[in-house]
C-alpha positions as CSV (number, residue, x, y, z in Angstrom):
1,X,105.7,106.7,99.6
2,X,102.3,105.0,100.2
3,X,102.0,102.1,102.5
4,X,100.3,99.2,100.7
5,X,98.2,96.7,102.7
6,X,96.6,93.6,101.2
7,X,92.9,92.9,101.8
8,X,92.1,89.2,101.8
9,X,88.9,87.2,101.6
10,X,88.9,83.5,102.1
11,X,92.7,83.6,102.0
12,X,92.8,85.3,98.6
13,X,93.9,88.9,97.9
14,X,90.9,90.8,96.7
15,X,92.0,94.4,97.1
16,X,94.8,96.7,98.2
17,X,94.6,99.6,100.7
18,X,96.9,102.6,100.1
19,X,97.8,105.0,102.9
20,X,100.0,108.1,102.4
21,X,101.0,110.9,104.7
22,X,99.8,114.4,103.6
23,X,101.1,116.7,106.3
24,X,99.8,118.0,109.7
25,X,96.7,119.7,110.8
26,X,96.4,122.9,112.7
27,X,97.0,121.1,116.0
28,X,100.1,119.4,114.7
29,X,98.6,116.0,114.3
30,X,99.7,113.8,111.3
31,X,97.1,113.5,108.5
32,X,96.8,110.6,106.1
33,X,94.7,109.8,103.0
34,X,93.6,106.3,102.1
35,X,92.1,104.6,99.1
36,X,91.2,101.1,98.1
37,X,92.2,99.6,94.7
38,X,90.9,96.4,93.2
39,X,93.2,94.6,90.7
40,X,91.8,93.5,87.4
41,X,90.3,89.9,87.3
42,X,92.5,87.1,86.2
43,X,95.9,88.3,87.5
44,X,98.2,86.2,89.6
45,X,99.0,87.4,93.1
46,X,102.5,88.4,92.1
47,X,101.3,90.5,89.1
48,X,98.6,92.1,91.2
49,X,101.1,93.2,93.7
50,X,103.3,94.7,91.0
51,X,100.4,96.6,89.6
52,X,99.4,97.7,93.1
53,X,102.8,99.3,93.6
54,X,102.4,101.2,90.3
55,X,98.9,102.3,91.1
56,X,99.9,103.4,94.6
57,X,102.6,105.6,93.1
58,X,100.3,107.1,90.5
59,X,97.6,107.8,93.1
60,X,100.1,109.4,95.5
61,X,101.5,111.6,92.8
62,X,98.0,112.6,91.8
63,X,96.8,113.7,95.2
64,X,100.1,115.5,95.9
65,X,100.0,117.3,92.5
66,X,103.3,115.7,91.2
67,X,104.2,114.3,87.8
68,X,107.0,111.9,86.9
69,X,110.2,113.6,85.7
70,X,110.7,113.8,82.0
71,X,113.3,111.3,80.8
72,X,112.4,108.8,83.5
73,X,110.9,105.5,82.6
74,X,107.3,105.9,83.5
75,X,105.2,103.1,85.1
76,X,102.1,102.3,83.2
77,X,98.7,102.7,84.8
78,X,97.5,99.2,86.0
79,X,95.0,97.6,83.8
80,X,96.0,99.6,80.8
81,X,98.0,98.1,78.0
82,X,101.1,100.0,76.9
83,X,100.6,102.2,73.9
84,X,101.5,100.3,70.8
85,X,104.6,101.9,69.2
86,X,104.8,102.5,65.5
87,X,107.1,99.7,64.3
88,X,109.1,99.6,61.1
89,X,111.6,96.8,61.6
90,X,113.8,97.6,58.7
91,X,114.4,101.2,59.9
92,X,114.3,100.5,63.6
93,X,117.2,102.1,65.5
94,X,118.6,100.5,68.7
95,X,117.3,103.5,70.7
96,X,113.8,103.4,69.4
97,X,113.6,99.6,69.8
98,X,114.9,99.7,73.4
99,X,112.8,102.6,74.5
100,X,109.6,102.1,72.6
101,X,109.4,98.3,72.2
102,X,111.6,96.3,74.6
103,X,111.2,98.5,77.7
104,X,107.4,99.0,77.7
105,X,106.3,95.7,76.3
106,X,108.9,93.3,77.8
107,X,110.2,95.0,80.9
108,X,107.4,97.2,82.4
109,X,104.5,95.2,81.2
110,X,106.3,92.1,82.4
111,X,105.8,93.1,86.0
112,X,109.4,93.5,87.0
113,X,110.3,95.2,90.2
114,X,110.6,99.0,90.0
115,X,114.2,98.7,91.2
116,X,114.9,96.4,88.3
117,X,113.3,98.8,85.8
118,X,115.4,101.6,87.3
119,X,118.6,99.6,87.0
120,X,117.8,98.8,83.3
121,X,117.1,102.4,82.7
122,X,120.5,103.5,84.1
123,X,122.3,101.0,81.9
124,X,120.4,102.1,78.9
125,X,121.5,105.7,79.5
126,X,125.1,104.4,79.2
127,X,124.5,102.3,76.1
128,X,122.3,104.7,74.0
129,X,125.0,107.4,73.3
130,X,127.2,104.6,71.9
131,X,124.7,102.4,70.1
132,X,121.4,104.3,70.1
133,X,121.5,105.8,66.6
134,X,122.6,102.7,64.8
135,X,120.0,100.7,62.9
136,X,119.2,97.6,65.0
137,X,119.8,95.3,62.0
138,X,123.2,96.9,61.3
139,X,124.7,96.4,64.7
140,X,127.5,93.7,64.6
141,X,129.3,91.7,67.1
142,X,132.3,94.0,66.6
143,X,130.1,97.0,67.6
144,X,129.2,95.2,70.8
145,X,132.8,94.2,71.6
146,X,133.9,97.9,71.0
147,X,131.1,99.0,73.4
148,X,132.4,96.6,76.1
149,X,135.9,97.8,75.5
150,X,134.6,101.4,75.9
151,X,133.2,100.4,79.3
152,X,136.5,99.0,80.4
153,X,138.8,101.8,79.1
154,X,136.9,105.1,78.8
155,X,133.6,105.1,80.8
156,X,133.5,106.4,84.3
157,X,130.5,106.1,86.6
158,X,128.8,109.3,88.0
159,X,131.0,109.0,91.1
160,X,134.2,108.9,88.9
161,X,134.9,105.2,89.4
162,X,135.7,102.8,86.6
163,X,133.5,99.8,86.1
164,X,134.4,96.4,87.6
165,X,134.2,93.3,85.4
166,X,131.1,92.3,87.2
167,X,129.4,95.6,86.3
168,X,130.5,95.2,82.6
169,X,129.0,91.7,82.7
170,X,125.7,93.3,83.8
171,X,125.8,95.6,80.7
172,X,126.5,92.6,78.5
173,X,123.6,90.8,80.0
174,X,121.2,93.7,79.3
175,X,122.3,93.7,75.6
176,X,121.9,90.0,75.4
177,X,118.3,90.3,76.7
178,X,117.5,93.1,74.3
179,X,119.0,91.3,71.2
180,X,117.4,88.0,72.1
181,X,114.0,89.7,72.4
182,X,114.6,91.5,69.0
183,X,115.4,88.2,67.4
184,X,112.4,86.5,68.9
185,X,110.1,89.3,67.6
186,X,111.8,89.0,64.2
187,X,113.3,92.5,64.2
188,X,116.7,91.0,63.3
189,X,117.6,87.9,61.4
190,X,121.1,87.5,62.9
191,X,121.7,88.0,66.6
192,X,125.1,89.7,67.0
193,X,125.4,89.0,70.7
194,X,125.7,85.3,70.0
195,X,129.2,85.9,68.6
196,X,130.3,87.9,71.7
197,X,131.8,86.0,74.6
198,X,130.5,87.1,78.0
199,X,133.0,89.1,80.0
200,X,134.9,86.9,82.5
201,X,134.4,87.8,86.1
202,X,136.7,86.9,88.9
203,X,135.0,85.5,92.0
204,X,136.0,87.7,94.9
205,X,135.9,86.6,98.5
206,X,133.0,88.1,100.4
207,X,133.8,91.0,102.7
208,X,133.1,89.8,106.2
209,X,134.3,90.8,109.7
210,X,137.0,88.5,111.1
211,X,136.6,87.1,114.7
212,X,138.7,90.0,116.0
213,X,136.9,92.6,114.0
214,X,133.6,91.2,115.1
215,X,134.6,91.7,118.8
216,X,135.5,95.4,118.0
217,X,132.1,95.8,116.2
218,X,130.0,94.2,119.0
219,X,131.8,96.2,121.6
220,X,131.4,99.5,119.7
221,X,127.7,99.3,118.9
222,X,126.9,99.5,122.7
223,X,127.5,103.3,122.2
224,X,125.1,103.6,119.3
225,X,121.6,105.0,119.4
226,X,119.2,102.1,120.2
227,X,117.6,102.0,116.8
228,X,120.8,101.7,114.9
229,X,122.2,99.3,117.5
230,X,119.2,97.0,116.9
231,X,119.5,97.4,113.2
232,X,123.1,96.3,113.1
233,X,122.6,93.6,115.6
234,X,119.8,92.1,113.5
235,X,121.9,92.1,110.3
236,X,125.0,90.7,112.0
237,X,123.3,88.0,114.0
238,X,120.4,86.9,111.8
239,X,121.9,87.5,108.3
240,X,118.9,89.4,107.0
241,X,119.3,91.7,104.1
242,X,119.1,95.5,104.5
243,X,115.7,95.7,102.9
244,X,114.4,92.8,104.9
245,X,115.6,94.5,108.1
246,X,113.9,97.8,107.3
247,X,110.7,95.9,106.4
248,X,110.3,94.4,109.9
249,X,107.2,95.3,111.9
250,X,106.7,94.5,115.6
251,X,104.1,91.8,114.6
252,X,106.9,89.9,112.9
253,X,108.5,88.9,116.3
254,X,107.6,86.1,118.6
255,X,109.5,86.9,121.7
256,X,108.2,83.8,123.5
257,X,109.8,81.6,120.9
258,X,112.7,84.0,120.2
259,X,112.0,84.1,116.5
260,X,111.3,86.7,113.8
261,X,109.5,86.2,110.5
262,X,110.7,87.7,107.2
263,X,107.8,88.6,104.9
264,X,108.7,92.1,103.5
265,X,111.5,93.9,101.7
266,X,112.0,97.6,101.4
267,X,113.7,99.2,98.3
268,X,114.1,102.7,97.0
269,X,114.1,104.0,93.4
270,X,114.3,107.6,92.3
271,X,111.1,107.3,90.4
272,X,108.9,105.4,92.9
273,X,110.5,106.3,96.2
274,X,110.3,103.9,99.1
275,X,108.6,100.6,98.1
276,X,107.5,97.7,100.3
277,X,107.1,94.4,98.6
278,X,107.8,90.7,99.2
279,X,111.4,89.6,99.7
280,X,113.8,88.7,96.9
281,X,112.7,85.1,96.4
282,X,110.1,82.7,97.8
283,X,112.8,81.1,99.9
284,X,113.5,84.5,101.5
285,X,110.2,84.3,103.3
286,X,111.3,82.5,106.4
287,X,111.3,82.3,110.2
288,X,114.6,82.5,111.9
289,X,115.9,82.5,115.5
290,X,117.1,85.6,117.4
291,X,119.7,85.6,120.2
292,X,118.7,86.3,123.8
293,X,120.9,89.4,123.9
294,X,119.4,90.8,120.7
295,X,115.9,90.1,122.1
296,X,116.7,92.2,125.1
297,X,117.7,95.2,122.9
298,X,114.6,94.8,120.8
299,X,112.3,94.8,123.8
300,X,113.9,98.1,125.0
301,X,113.3,99.6,121.5
302,X,109.7,98.4,121.5
303,X,109.1,100.0,124.9
304,X,110.5,103.3,123.5
305,X,108.1,103.0,120.5
306,X,105.1,102.5,122.8
307,X,106.1,105.6,124.8
308,X,106.5,107.7,121.7
309,X,103.2,106.6,120.2
310,X,100.7,106.1,123.0
311,X,97.2,104.7,122.2
312,X,98.4,103.5,118.7
313,X,98.5,100.0,117.3
314,X,102.1,98.9,117.9
315,X,102.1,95.7,115.9
316,X,101.8,97.4,112.5
317,X,104.5,99.9,113.2
318,X,107.9,99.5,111.6
319,X,110.9,98.9,113.9
320,X,112.8,101.5,112.0
321,X,110.3,104.2,111.4
322,X,110.2,106.5,108.4
323,X,110.5,110.3,108.9
324,X,106.8,110.9,108.3
325,X,105.1,108.0,110.2
326,X,105.8,104.9,112.3
327,X,103.7,103.0,109.8
328,X,106.1,103.7,106.9
329,X,109.6,102.3,106.7
330,X,112.9,104.2,106.7
331,X,114.8,105.0,103.5
332,X,117.3,102.2,102.9
333,X,119.9,104.7,101.6
334,X,119.8,106.6,104.9
335,X,120.4,103.3,106.8
336,X,123.4,102.6,104.6
337,X,125.0,106.0,105.1
338,X,124.6,105.8,108.9
339,X,126.1,102.3,109.1
340,X,128.9,103.0,106.7
341,X,129.9,106.1,108.6
342,X,129.8,104.2,111.9
343,X,132.1,101.5,110.5
344,X,134.6,104.1,109.3
345,X,134.5,105.7,112.7
346,X,135.5,102.5,114.5
347,X,138.2,101.6,112.0
348,X,136.3,99.1,109.9
349,X,136.4,100.9,106.5
350,X,134.6,99.4,103.6
351,X,132.1,97.4,105.6
352,X,128.5,97.8,104.3
353,X,125.2,96.6,105.6
354,X,125.3,93.6,103.3
355,X,128.7,92.7,104.6
356,X,127.1,92.2,108.0
357,X,125.0,89.5,106.3
358,X,128.2,87.9,105.1
359,X,129.6,88.3,108.6
360,X,126.7,86.4,110.1
361,X,127.1,83.5,107.7
362,X,130.9,83.3,108.1
363,X,130.8,83.4,111.9
364,X,128.0,80.8,112.1
365,X,130.1,78.4,109.9
366,X,133.3,79.1,111.8
367,X,131.6,78.4,115.1
368,X,130.3,75.0,114.0
369,X,126.9,75.6,112.2
370,X,126.0,73.1,109.5
371,X,125.5,74.2,105.9
372,X,121.7,73.5,105.8
373,X,121.0,75.6,108.8
374,X,123.0,78.6,107.4
375,X,121.2,78.2,104.1
376,X,117.8,78.4,105.8
377,X,118.8,81.3,108.0
378,X,120.1,83.3,104.9
379,X,117.1,82.3,102.7
380,X,119.2,80.8,100.0
381,X,117.2,78.6,97.5
382,X,120.1,76.2,97.1
383,X,122.8,75.1,99.5
384,X,125.3,75.5,96.7
385,X,125.0,79.2,97.0
386,X,125.9,79.0,100.6
387,X,128.8,76.7,99.9
388,X,130.2,78.8,97.0
389,X,130.0,82.1,98.9
390,X,130.9,81.3,102.4
391,X,132.6,78.0,102.8
392,X,136.4,78.3,102.6
393,X,139.1,76.1,104.0
394,X,142.2,77.5,105.7
395,X,145.3,75.6,106.8
396,X,144.1,75.6,110.5
397,X,140.8,74.0,109.6
398,X,142.5,71.5,107.3
399,X,144.9,70.5,110.0
400,X,142.0,69.9,112.4
401,X,140.2,67.8,109.8
402,X,143.3,65.7,109.1
403,X,143.9,65.2,112.8
404,X,140.4,64.0,113.4
405,X,140.8,61.5,110.5
406,X,144.0,60.2,112.0
407,X,142.4,59.8,115.4
408,X,139.5,57.9,113.9
409,X,141.8,55.2,112.4
410,X,144.7,55.3,114.9
411,X,147.1,56.8,112.4
412,X,148.7,59.3,114.7
């Protein structure tokens, strides 16, 4: 996947530079191709970045002689309006409306992330065999309820698992978005989703390592390869997301201040490959502290990178390099597989990279951190998210609180 670099003038983004790996020359040196793309005038920075991702993908496929797979939701060429579909509302099927109206005009042209488009595409492949051939105007609330029941009782994911209530709620939400858009565009007079209650979801406690499990984990990672040791240390001690961790470059660290700056997020979709973009939300762009022991491991990793890549600019390299170049990030799925395998090997089954983020938040709070600090470290927009996810009272904590209350007013 191409690396995308913003070019700025007077603090404003005026162009994007794309760089992609194209193989090795006769002497075995890596070869790259680059190009510069200027976004159309009048776009917001966020929209320009989205279009840059699409253009970079199109350019890379063009120079490598590839074409998107048939049946995949194609990304439009930046600056070109989606082809207007032939619309006959009275005869419109759910399939045609979803694929030819809602998806190109609302989803793709709306500048959503490629990972979001891919998720919508997957869910539509489940819904279309059940609802696709029905006329949009004829679909009733009963049809939708039967579809949700089908998801609960009959449908199995590609890996054989049944869907959780949370996943079923996601399918419901997609239908709600589609039918609300159809109603707004006057394809339907009555919106059937309004008569269907949203599936109830049970809030599950987050999966996080306990104090004892954390001791096992921190002891075991000493035997890991340096790169995966640093990767897991960063997730478990700073609470950064998997994609944020893989988006780190050496220039993001201030080792004098013992801080790191989060400004990138790495994702993967089948259609677009590895993508580098801004983090999940504006609040996710943040500067957070790193521990002295973690700093020591990072400096050892940096020294190794300098030795492997002499006479190259280290600051723009990714900590966790891609297979083709140190200037490209690693595939997030590869990182997940490695970490999950490691957790199973040390007896901590079911712990994922994201659970290390939960672990960081939980251990910070259990060791006296205040809610606001944990909120800022995790990049939550609202402290209520931190409270709802991570703050839980146990009997021991309640006894301590009660004892302190008694001591304050001499009620012992």
